[in-house]
C-alpha positions as CSV (number, residue, x, y, z in Angstrom):
1,X,0.0,0.0,0.0
2,X,2.8,2.4,0.9
3,X,4.5,1.8,-2.5
4,X,1.2,2.7,-4.3
5,X,0.8,6.0,-2.4
6,X,4.5,6.9,-2.9
7,X,4.2,6.1,-6.7
8,X,0.9,8.1,-6.9
9,X,2.3,11.2,-5.3
10,X,5.6,11.0,-7.3
11,X,3.6,10.6,-10.5
12,X,1.3,13.5,-9.7
13,X,4.3,15.7,-8.9
14,X,5.8,14.8,-12.3
15,X,2.5,15.4,-14.1
16,X,2.1,18.7,-12.3
17,X,5.7,19.7,-13.2
18,X,4.9,18.8,-16.9
19,X,1.8,20.8,-16.7
20,X,3.7,23.8,-15.3
21,X,6.4,23.5,-17.9
22,X,3.7,23.3,-20.7
23,X,2.1,26.5,-19.3
24,X,5.4,28.3,-19.2
25,X,6.1,27.3,-22.8
26,X,2.7,28.5,-23.9
27,X,3.2,31.8,-22.0
28,X,6.6,32.3,-23.6
29,X,5.1,31.7,-27.1
30,X,2.3,34.2,-26.5
31,X,5.0,36.8,-25.3
32,X,7.1,36.2,-28.4
33,X,4.2,36.4,-30.8
34,X,3.1,39.7,-29.3
35,X,6.6,41.0,-29.4
36,X,7.1,40.5,-33.2
37,X,5.3,43.7,-34.4
38,X,7.2,45.9,-32.0
39,X,10.5,44.2,-32.9
40,X,9.9,44.9,-36.6
41,X,9.3,48.6,-35.9
42,X,12.5,48.7,-33.7
43,X,14.5,47.0,-36.5
44,X,13.3,49.5,-39.1
45,X,14.0,52.5,-36.8
46,X,17.6,51.2,-36.1
47,X,18.1,50.7,-39.9
48,X,17.0,54.2,-40.7
49,X,19.0,56.0,-37.9
50,X,22.2,53.9,-37.7
51,X,25.3,55.5,-39.1
52,X,28.3,53.3,-39.0
53,X,31.3,54.7,-37.1
54,X,33.8,53.1,-39.4
55,X,32.1,52.4,-42.8
56,X,35.3,51.0,-44.4
57,X,34.9,48.0,-42.1
58,X,31.7,47.0,-43.9
59,X,33.5,46.7,-47.3
60,X,35.7,43.8,-48.1
61,X,39.2,44.5,-49.3
62,X,42.0,42.1,-50.0
63,X,44.2,44.5,-48.1
64,X,42.8,43.0,-45.0
65,X,44.2,39.6,-45.8
66,X,47.7,38.4,-45.1
67,X,50.1,38.0,-48.1
68,X,50.8,34.3,-47.4
69,X,47.1,33.6,-47.4
70,X,46.6,35.4,-50.7
71,X,49.5,33.4,-52.3
72,X,48.0,30.1,-51.0
73,X,44.6,31.0,-52.5
74,X,46.3,32.0,-55.8
75,X,48.1,28.7,-56.0
76,X,45.0,26.8,-55.2
77,X,43.1,28.5,-58.0
78,X,45.9,27.7,-60.4
79,X,45.8,24.1,-59.4
80,X,49.3,23.8,-58.0
């Protein structure tokens, strides 16, 4: 009899924990869905107002790469 009660209470705790976890997941999903429209507005506002401090960083240049690396790439392209 003791084993049955112990199993029952442990099982109900696990079920309750699963139920709580499910409720938390559902609440988080509702929060994220309601956040999407405001996030899109924020993203657009940042895109419009952002001025890069160092614009040259956003443009690729081979000057940023080491000579040895550039030689290795050149040789690989030539098939050496």
